[in-house]
C-alpha positions, 0 to 999 in steps of 0.5 A: 864578503866575510871570510873565515879569518874575520869570523875567527877574530870575532869568536876570540871575544866569546868566552866559554861559560864560567871562564875568562878564556875564549873558545878559540884559545881553548881549541874548541873551534874546529872548522868554519865553513862559508857557503853562499849565505850560510856560515857553519861553525863546528865546535868540539866541546867535551863537557856534557853540560847541556846548559853550558852548550846552549848558553855558548851557542846563544852567545856565538849567535849574538856575537857574530856580525855578518849581514844577510848570513845565516849562522849555524852551530854544529857541536861535535861529540869528538873531533873529526879525523879529516877536518883541518884544525887551527894548529895554534892550539894545544891539541896537536901535542897529544897522540891519540883521540882523547876526550878529556885530560884531567890532572890530579895535583897537590902543592905538597908531597905526602897527601896521597895524591897518587892513591887518589889518581889511581883509584879515580882512574880505576873507578872510571874504568869500572864505570865503563869509560875508556881510561888511561893513567899517566904517572908524571913523577919522573923522580919517584914514579909509583905506578909500577908498584901500585899496579903491580906491573914491572913490564917494559912497554913495546912500540908500534909500527910508527915508533910510538910507545904502546901503554901497558894495560891492566883491567882495561886501564891503560898505564904509562910511567917513567918507571916502566922505562927506567926500571924504577930502580936507579934514582933519576938526576935530571935538570928541569929542561930535561924533565919538561922535555920528557913530560911532553914526550909522554904525550907526543910519543905514547899512542893512547888510542881512543880514550874517554879520560886520561888521568894525570898523576902530577908530582907535587909543586908548581915546577917544570912539569906543571908549567910544561903541562899548562903551556903544551897540553890541552888540560880540561881541568884539575883536581886538587888533593889535600889533607885537613891539616894547615901545612898541607892546605898552605901548599895546596893553595899554591898549586890551586892558584897556579892552575887558576893563573894559567886558566885551567878549570879546577873541578874540585877538591878531594880531602884525603886522610879525612878521618880514620875509619875503624871497622871490624868484628869481635866474636861473642861481643853482640850488643855490647861495648868494646874499648878502642883508644879509651873510647866505648864503641858499641857492637851490633847484633852481629858483633860488628863495630864502626868507629870514625875519628879525626886524624888531623883537624877537621874541615880543611878540604871544605874550607879550601873548596869554599875559598876557591869557590869549587866543590868538595868532591870527596872525603876519603878516610885513612883506611887499612884496606885502602893501603893494603890494596896499594901495597898489593898492586891491586886497586880496591875498586877492582877487587872489592867494588862494594866496599865503602872506600870503593863506593867513595871513588865510584861516586867521585868518578860519577861526579867527574863524568858529569862535568 
């Protein structure tokens, strides 16, 4: 008579399609039921890719060796509340019912990673997804400023921190607790512990997406995440110049080593986008930086030029064999929105910059 442990052992040889990691270590196997001559395997798969689901079910059917038993595979949309799960997986470390946890990362500071994380979260929220944004930069939290919130979070009856909320986007940052004023001087182990507590001691509730704004580099925070938190994937942010790309490669390679899926690359400050209107200049030329720029019949003009060398993000995405998800221009309006504490997606959804982030959100939600 075959038992659950034997089936679980066989499932450890089944890798998720496209990965070198098995579905047991991924935490996808939620329950195994053996009843008479039927084996039922309950899986939790967050991906909406039906082709991958079908391929995985077929692989499991072909892998399980159990004479005279019928193998049934059930895919759960969300993990059921009363099913006993394998406590060796990472999902036990997160407070709340979260479908996907996605890290936004870079190997270098100054590439605008927090801007990308914030506007991606805003775009997902604007698109109807229940979304949370967690600022994990302990030393320099930016979320209180970029969202224009200086409040302190409350705790619930279970002594769990309740995230702050704006425009239906749930928010948490060390800056909400520390006041974002005094500099933080902590050693690595304390940083790692605080990082883990942001998951265990914050009640995120029901979320479709939790976006993590990681600090740059490959240090304690990133290692803690890879070891303790069930990351579904990571987005790498870079700028086109070589110095940024060199450091980004380190971050991207780290995620690959810990077997976290890389969803793609976002190239920030990809180009300079200058748009405007010149009164009484219909169908004529104006001069910007020594270059003639035509205006249309309404006196409007548009000029794009490279701030750095062009194509760095595309080169890196090709090297990593992952998509180039978006090219975000350097935009005065985008910087204004960050400084004012109001993401551009929320107050000007029809702007060209907002449309880039809304397309990015569509791409992420289709993975």
